N, C-alpha and C positions, 0 to 999 in steps of 0.2 A: 780422160774424155769419157763422157757417158751419153750414149745415144738412146734411141727408143728400144733397141735390142742389145743388151750388154754382151760383151765378149764374142762379137761376130764381125767378120769382115766380109765384104761383098766383092769378089773378083769381077772385073769388067772386061779385061782382054789380056791376051798373052802374045807377045811378039818374039818369035824365035830368030835368033841370029845365026849366021853361018858358022861361027866359032863354037857353037854348043851352048851359049848362054841365052837366057830368056829374060824378058821384061814383062812383069805382071803389074798391071794397073788394077788398083782396088780402092774401094770406099770404106771408110770406118767412122763409127760414132755419128753417123747420119749427116756429117758436114765436112769431112776431111777426105781429100783425094790423095792417094799414095802411090809410089812406084817402088817395086821390089825387083831386084836382079839376082840372078844366080845361074849356076850351071844346071841344065836340065837333068843330067845324070845324077847330080847330088840330090836334087829335089825328088826325083823318082825313088832313089835309094832310101831317103828319109821316110817317104810315104809308106814303102812296103816293109820297113823294119819294124814298124809298130805293131 
């Protein structure tokens, strides 16, 4: 998929669950809505390891 801005996603919301998981809603390629899920601790670790 190719949108107006290549290689970019636009996060819209984050919903934290009691068990430590999060749901992240995001848009991609100017016409797709997506949902990603993961453990908040895993996401934070991945961000700070770079």
